N, C-alpha and C positions, 0 to 999 in steps of 0.2 A: 215586727220585733221578735227577738228570740225569747223563749220562756225562761232562759237562764240569765240571772242578773250577776254581773261580774264586778268585783271590786278588789282593792288591795289595801293592806294596812300594815303598820309596823309590827314586827314580831319581837317578842321577848323570848330569847333562845331557851330560857329555863322554865317558861310557863306554857302549859298545854292549853290549847284552845278548845272550848266546849263546842262540839260539832257532831254531825252524824257520821262524818268520815274525814280522816286526815290522810292525805297522800304523802308518803314518805319515799324519798329517792335514796337508793342504796347502790354503792359501787360494787364491782365484782369482788373486791376485798371484803365486803360486808361490814366495813368499819362504820360504826354509828357516830354521827356528829352530835353536838350538844343537844339539839332539839330532839333528835331521835332517842337519845338516852333518857331525856325527860319524859318522852312519850312512853318509852319502855317501862320506866319506873311507875308511871301513872296507871299503866295497864297491868301491873303486877308481873312484869317480866315476859309478857306475851311475845314481843318482838324477838327477844333473845332466844326464847324457846323455839320459835319457828325457824330461826336461823340455825340453831343447834341441830334441829331435826333433819336439815338438808332439804326441806321442801321448797326453798328459795335460794337461787344461786347468784343473783345480782347481775345476770347477763342482760344485755340490752333488750328491753321490752318484756322481760319476765315480770309477772305480777302474782301477788298472793293477797287475798282479802282475809283479814283477821277480824273477829268480833270480840269487842272488849267491854268490860264493865266500868271502864274509866270515863274520863271527860269526853273522849272521842269514842263514839259507839262502834265505829269501824276504823280499821287501819289498813290502808291499801299500800302494800309494798310494791315499788316499781324499780326494776333494775336499770342502771345506766352504764353497765360495763366498766371499762377502764378508760374510755375516751368520751369526749363531749363535742365531737364534730356535729354539724347540722344534720347529716344523714342519720346519725345515731339518735340525736335529739328528736327527730321526727318519729322514729320508731318508738321512742319512749312516750311521746305525746299520744301517738295512735293507740298504744297499749293502755295507757292510763285512761284515756277517754272511753275506750271500749269497756274497760272494767268498771269505771264509775257509772256509766249509763246502764250497765247490765243490772246493777243493784238498786235498791229502793231508797238510798240516801237522798234527802231533799236538799241538803247543803253539804258543802265540802270545802276544806282548806288544803293548801299545799305550801310547803316550805321548800323552796328550790335552792337553798343555800348549799346543799350537798353537791350540786352540780358545778359550783365554782365557775359560773359563766363569765366569759369576757364581757367587757362593758358593752360592746356592740351586739352581743348575742342575747343579752338580758331582755331588751324590748322585743327582739325578734321572737324569743321563746314565748313571752306572754301573748304576743299577737297570734302566733301559730297555735298555741294551746286553746285560746278562746275560739278561734276560727274552727278548729277541729271539733271542739265540744258542740258548737252550734250546728255544724254540718252533720255530725254523727247523730244529733237529736232529730234530724229531719225525718218526717214520715209523710207519705202521700195519703190524703184523706178525701179529696174532692169527689171521686166517683166510687168510693168504697163504702158499703153500708156498715161494715164493722171494721174500722181501721185498727191498726196495731195500737196498743196503749202508748200514750205519750211517756217520754222519759220523766222520771221523778225529780231529777236534779233541777232545783230552782235557783240556787245561789252558789256561787263559787268565789272563794277568796284566795288571793295569792299573798302570802306573807313575805314581806321584804325587810331588809336590814335597817334602812334609814329613811327619813322623810323624802329625800330626793328620789330614791329608788321606788318608794310608794307612788309618787306622782308619775314617774315614768311608767310604772307597771299599770296604773289605772288607765293612762292614755293608750297604751299598747293593747290592753285587754279590750277596751272600748272599740278601737279600730279593728281588731281581729274579729270581734263579735259582729260588727256591722258588715264586714266583708263576708263573713259566714252567712249572714241574713240575705245579702245580695245573691250569693251563690244559691241559697235555698229558694229564693224567688225564681231564679232562672231554671232551677230543677223543676219546681212546681209547674211553671208555664209549659216547659217542654214535655213533661210527663202527662199533661192533660190530653185527653182524646181529641181528635180533630173536630168532632162535633161540639166540643166544649170550647176549645181554644181556636176561635175564628179570627180573622183580621179585626173585626169589631171588638172582640174580647181583648186583644192586644191593645187596641186604642183605649178601651175602658181602663185597663191597667195603667197605661201611661198617664191618663187624666187623673187617676187616683194619686199617683206619685206627685204630680204637679200640684194638686190641691193640698198636699201635705207640707208644702214649703212656699214661703213668700218669694223665694228666689227662683222658683221654677214656673214654667208655663208650658202649655201643650196646645198644639194645633194639629188637626186631622184633616187631610185632603181626601175628598171622595173621588170617584172615577171621573166625574165631569171636570173637576178642578185639575186632575192629572191630564185629561185630554186637552184642556185649554193650554196647559204647559207644554204639550207635545210629547208626553211620555208614552209614545206608541209601543216601545219595547216592553215596558212594565205591563201595559194593558193587554199586550198580546198573550201574556201568560194567563190572565184571568178570563180570557174570552170564552172558555169552555165551561165555566162554572156559574151557578146561580148565586154564589156567595161573593159579594162585592169586595174589591180590593181597597186598601187604605194606605196612604202614605202618612206615617205618624212622625211628628216632629216635637221632641221633648227638649226644651232648653232649660239649662241651669246656669244662672249667672251668680256664681259665688266669688268670682275674681274681680279684678279691677274693671271699671266700666268700659274702657276702650281696649282691653286685652283681647287678642284673638282667641276664639274658642278652639278646643280640641273636639273634633267631630267623630262620633262612632256611628257607622252605618251597618245595620243588621239585616241579613236576609231573613224574611219572615214568611216562608212558604208553609202555611199551617197544615197543609197536607199535599203531598206530591205523588200523584199517581203516575207521573211521567207524561200525562197528556196523551196525544195520539201515539207518541212513541212509548207505549204503555210498558210499565215495569213488570217483571215477573211477579206472580202472586206471593211467592215465599218471602217472608219478612217485609211485605209492603206495609204492614201495620206500623213498622218503625219509621215510616215516612211522616208520622206526626212529629217526629223530632227534627224535621227539616226547617223548623223555625228556631233552631238552637242559637243562631246568630242574633236574632231579634230578642230572644230570651236573655242572652248575655248582655245586650245593650241595656235592657230594662233592669236587670240585676245590678249592673255596674252603676247605673244612674241612681238606683235606690241607695247603694252604699255611699256614693259621692254626696247625695243629698243629706243622708242621715249623719255623715261625718262633717257636713258643712265645709267641705274642702274649699280653700280660697282659689278656685280655678273656674273658668267658664267652659262648659261642656254642652254639646248639642248631640242628641241621639236622633238618628233618622232611621225609621224602620219601613222597609218596603214589604208590606203584608199582602199576601194573595194566596189563592188556592189554585193548584194546577190539576185540572180535570179534563177528561175527554168528553166531547159531545159534538153535535152537528155544527156548533158555532166555534169550536176550538181551532186554534192556530194549527196549520198543517205543516209537516215537513216540506221544505222547499218554499214556504211563504217568505216574503220579504217585508220587514217592518222598519219603521223609522224611529230612532231614539230621540230623546229630548235634545241631545247634542247635534242632531241633524245627520248623524251617521246611520246609513242603512245597513241592516243586518239580515243575512240569509239564515233562516232558522232551519238548519239541517236536522236537528234533533230537538224535539219539544221537551225532552227530559233534561236538557241543558238549560233549564229555565232560571236558575239562581242568578246567573250572570246577566240575564235579560232584565230582571227587576233591579239588580244592583247598579247596572250602568246608568239608569235614569236617576237613581238616588244619588249616585256619585256626582252626576252633573248638577243636581239640585243643591248639593253641598257647597258648590262654588260660591253661592250667594252669601255665605257666612264668612268669606275671606279667612279660612281656617288656618290655625297654626299647624295643625296636622289633621289628617283623616285616616282612620283605621276602619276598614270594613271587615266584618266577621261573618263567615258563612260556612254552613255544612255543604261545601260546594262540589267536591269530586270524590268518587270512589277511588280514583287514582292516588289521592293523597293517603288514603287508608293503606293501599298497597305499599306505598313508599315509606310511610312512617309508623304504621300501626296506630295504636291508641295512646301511646305515651307522649308524643309531641304533636303540637299543632304546626301546620306548614306556614311559614312566614315568607312573604314577598314584600319588597319595598322599592320605591324609586329613589330613595335617599338612604345611604348607608347609616347616617347618624340616627335616623328614626329607627331603622332596623336594630341598631345596637341598643338603643334605649328600651325597646320592646323585649329584646332577648334578655337584657339584664333584669328587667322587671319580672320576666317569667322565671328566671333562676331564683330571685329573691322570694317570690311567692310560691315556688315549687309548682308552677303551672307553665311548664316549659314549651318553648317553640323552637323550631329548627329552620334556619334560613335556607330557602330554595332559590335557584337561579331565575332571573327575570331578563334573560338575554334577548337581544333583538333578533337573534338567529331563529328563535321559535315563532316569531310573528308570521313568517312565511307560511306556516301550517294553517293560518286562518284566512288565507286568500279565498276569494269567491269570484266566480265569473259573472254573478248576477247581482251583487251588492258590494258595499264597501268592505264588509268583513263577514265571515261565517261565524256561527256561534259555537262550533266545535272545530278542533284541529286534528282529528284523526286519532288513532289508538295510542300513539307514542307521546309520553309526557303530558298526559291529560290534565294534571293539576297545574302544570306550568303554562300550558296554552290557555287554560281558563284564566289564570292570573294575567297573562299577556293581553287577553281580551279586555279585562277590566282596566289595565294600565292605559289603554287608549282613551279612557274617559276620565283619567285622574292626572292629567298633565299640568293642571293649573295650580297644584299644591303638593306639599309633601304627603305621600300616601303610602300606606301599608295594607296588605291583605292577609288575613288569617284564615286559612282553610282548616276548619275544625271538624271535618267529616269523620275523622277517627277519634277525636277527643271529646266530642260533645255528649256522647251517650255510650252506654255499655249494652251489649246484647245478652249477656249472661253473667249475673242476673240483669234483667232488662231495666233500664232506667237512665235518666239524664244525669250528667256529672256536674252541670253548672259551670263548666269551663267555657271560655277563659275569663270568667269574672275576676278571679284572683289576679291574673296577669294584668288585666285592664285597670283594675282598681289600684294596683301597685304603680302602674305607669302614670296614672293621673295624679296619684299622691306624690310621685317624684316630680311631676311637672308643677304641682302646687308649691313644692319646696323651692323650686327655681324661680317662681314668679316674684 
């Protein structure tokens, strides 16, 4: 749970709230609304003096912290410019969050009336604000002897005009905070060093999530169980390491008893050396992030469970370590997947698809409404899209459209890529049913085409998050695409 407690309450426009900090939104015109005038009077004209001095211009994202002797010990001025489109609102939220968390106020209130938000934007604003505050308060502590001090902010209150708006704001703040907590869990898992976050550690985290809800359960398959199921492709990846692989299955039954579940499949390579096809040494440390897909599944499930969404969700994580040794799979080896399809392993560094294909076959048993796999799969996707968008592939356009819309709403965007049959020819093998790489051209596309062969039994989408899951400078996990996935499942819950 986040350290910040969020709530909303009805505001009296003429009464100043006693607090450590009041966030005041001002437009480019610097025109004060009723509440701002009351706050200015209580502070002895502090706001007007600051505006008259020219220290604050009301532009989007401009901030100025004032210290007052009145009921509000601090007054944070935040500019909203002369427009209130969502892009500008996000800039305002980012600026307000950064300024609040920088200072030592333990509680804060915000009156958003000056924004004059449209009915549809009011809950979106509250959700986005809570999510940003929770995400901005994240700090990594697990392997640091002297971590950065925690943010002081412990309580945040949004002031609303009427009881209906208060109820709406409370719900939106709660959902935003829980989404932020899910994002932070994904960041924490991905940021952990590979000697901390092993397949067994991911399994432990999934079990902990299941124990926290009567609607959730967790099952973990060991290598013998996977071998009995015929998961030769997944097990070929873990052949070179002493760290055992795990197939983690986390089920949440929040929807109707017989409703088909939505399945999330995460790539959980807790460290990827490339195997015998060894990666270059530079930046190999970042291959601890190669379980970003698994981290996003667990982060999304945490958000879904804590929100108690009325929807059935199954998270499947194929967790393994890819290392070179005398027992490792060699380039040119042929392995047999759970689906019975034989695979020529031309490059052992194309291991994510080898673990995912067996997990996708395993997903069939749930008779899913949809399956979305999430993987830091290809450097080619980084070349194509950079870090701003995740690559999206789907065998059903309706599913692609829903995921794209969820990404826009959550500002965790994806971009649809082609899944044309023409690319399948690149995966031909003379010695097996399919090769695990398709040559230098269209590497992200051919990786998705490989996975598509194992996802024909259901509506399926693939998110290649190799560019969006972490940043190299400053180094750290982003928690994406937990925002997109949580929004997608929230949308599905509303339709149920």
